[in-house]
N, C-alpha and C positions, 0 to 999 in steps of 0.2 A: 324259538322259544315259544310255548305256550304259555296263554295268559292264564296264572292260575286264577279259580274264582270260590268266592265263598257266600252262600245264600244264607240270609238272616232274616227268618221270617216265622210267625206264629203259628201262620196258617197250612196244612198239611198240601193243599191244594195248589196255593201259591209256589208252594217250595217246588213240586212235581212240574207246575209249566215252565218254571225258569230253568229245572234240570233238564227236562225234555229238549226245552228252545237250543240249549248247551250243548248237548248230547248230538245237535247237526250243526254244530260249529267245529272242525276239526283243530281250529288256532286255538281253541279255549278247554280248559283242562276244572274240572270242578272237584278241589280237593276239600268243601267240607258245606254241610248245611246244618243250621242251628235255629232252634228252636224260640231264643231268647238272646237279649242282649247279655246278658250273663254269662252263656255258653259261648257265646260268639266271641267274649272278650278273652276268656280261657282257651279259645282254639286259638285267637293272635297272637298269644302267647309264644305258643309252641308252633306255630306254623308260618311258613313266608305265603301271603296272599297276594296279591295283583290288582284284585278287582274284588269289591264287594258289593250283592244286591243286599240293601238295606231296608227293609219296611221300617215305617215312621209309627205308625198304631200298635204296637206291643205292650205287654204287660208287665209292669215290674219298674222295666227302664226304657222309654221311648226310641228311635232310631235316632233321634235329632239329639238326645240328651247322650246317648250311649258315642254319638259322634264326639260330642262336647269333651270326651274323656280320652281320647285319644289322642295322644303327642304326634305320631307320626302313623294316619291312618292309609291304608291301600287308594287307589281311586275306589268311588263309590258312586252307584249309581241307587237312587232312592226309589222304592215301590209304594205304593201305598194308591189308597182307596181316595183318598181327600184331596182334591185340587187346590185348597186353601193354602197345604204346607210348602207350594214348590218354591215361593218367593225366597221364604225362611232356609228353607233348605240350599238355598243358593249361597247363601251367604258364608257358607262351609267348604264352599269350593267344590263341591259333588261335579261329578263328569255328565252324569244329565238326570232328569226326572222322568219316573213311568208312571204314568196313572192305569192302574188297574180296572177292567180287565187289559191287559198287556197285548196286544197282538204284535205276531212274530215281524212284520217290518220296520215297525215304531222298536221293536227290541234290537236288530239287527243295524239299524242306523245308529243308537247309543251304543253297543258293545265295541261298533267300530271307530269308536272315537279316541278307542285307548291306545298310548304312545306307544307301546311295545309292537303293535302291530305295523308301525309307520317308521320303525328303528332301521337303520340300515345293518347288514350283515358285515361283521369287523373283521379283518384280516391281524395275523399278529403283529402288522406294522400299524394298524390304526388307520387302515384306509378301508373305505366301504369295497367291497370284493366284487367284480360282475364276472361273469363268465363271458370271455373272450374267445375262447376258441371253438369251431364249428365242431368240434367233434365231443364227444365225451366217453371214458372208460368206464365199462362195466364188466365185474367179475360174473365169469360163467362156469361151473362143473370146476373151478380151480382156473380157469382160464380167461387173460386180459381180454376184449373186444373193445376193439376202435372204431366204434358209430360217428357218422354224421348226422348232425340234427336234423337236417332236411328229410334223411331218409325213417326218421322215428313218425309214426303216427299219433300211436298214445298210448299212456302209461296204466296199468292197472293193478290195484291192490290185491293182492292175495296173501292173506293172513302174513306170515313174519317176511315172504316174498314180495315181487316186484314182477307183472308181465311187462316184458316192453314190446310193444308191438311194432315191425319196423317193416319195412315194403317188400323185405326178403323172408319173413316170418318174424315167427316169437322167440325171444331170450328171456331165460327166467333168470333172475337176478335177486341175492338177498337185502334185506336192510329196508330202513322202513321211508314211505315215501317222499318225506321231507327232506331225506339225505338226498334224491335224486333230484328233486325239484330244484332245491338251491342252487343246480349245476345246467338251471335249463334257464334262459331268458323269458322272465315275463311277458314280454309284448312279444312273443314268439309262442308262447306255451301259456295253457293257462287251466288251473285246475276247476272243472264244471262239477265234480262230487266227490265227496270224502276219498272216494276208491279210484277215481281217472282224472287224468290230466291230459291232456288233447293239445295236439299241433292247430295251430287256430288254421294254419293255411288250409289244414286237412279238412277244415269243418265245408261241408255243402248243404246242408239245410238245416235250419234250427226250426223244430216245430210241438209248438210248450215245453214241455219236460224234456225232450231228448231232442240230441245233435246227431245228424246223419252223416258219416263218413261215406267215403265209396262204397265199401263192402259190410257195414258197421252201423248199427244204432247203439249208443250209449245213453245212460240217464244222467240230466242236470240237478244236481240239489237243489232244494229250494233257496238255500243259503247264498249260492252262487250265481242264481239267474240273473240276476240285477245286472251285475257286475258282467255277464256274460253279453246280456245283451248291448252294454255301455259300452265293450270294447270292439264287437261286431259293426255296431253302428258308428264307428270311426276308424274301423279297420281299411 
């Protein structure tokens, strides 16, 4: 499930910076951008929002005054050029406080606190689902293929399809990356880019923003680089 985001800021440049950052994070979905708190109030009345980036200094109604009017606000990250508002902001149980100009690593640290990112997927019986079988089933040209996880080198997003690169070649299956990602155990497979998931044991070298497998070099998105480095240091 993607985290649905709303940006509330009267500065167009500030909105564009956050929009760009969110576009690099596949777990986050921008649902709206408002130039005032009044506009945001109307938007929240009509749309579900999980995370709101809220500027403090805005005309008509400040971000903090707007926050006081919400009985059930979404998770909030305050954004401002003025550090003196930080203490007051935390009195409203905000998730984080970002000081402009916002560097991407600090932005990433803040959004990664959202509880939806740490929720376990649930089965119908209410128990967390974990992929236990060493095999996954994928459909290719209306035929179902049974593939051992250890035979998969990496997955590549290809429009509305996924290229599953195995030791024996490539299989093309329809569907979103997230659907197939959920069936692969996280310690063994890692998303390194919006369009790539790699089997960790297949990685032979990491060089800057590139991962090298036996016969292929894959790009590493900046949103995933730190997680990749931490995993490999403990692998």
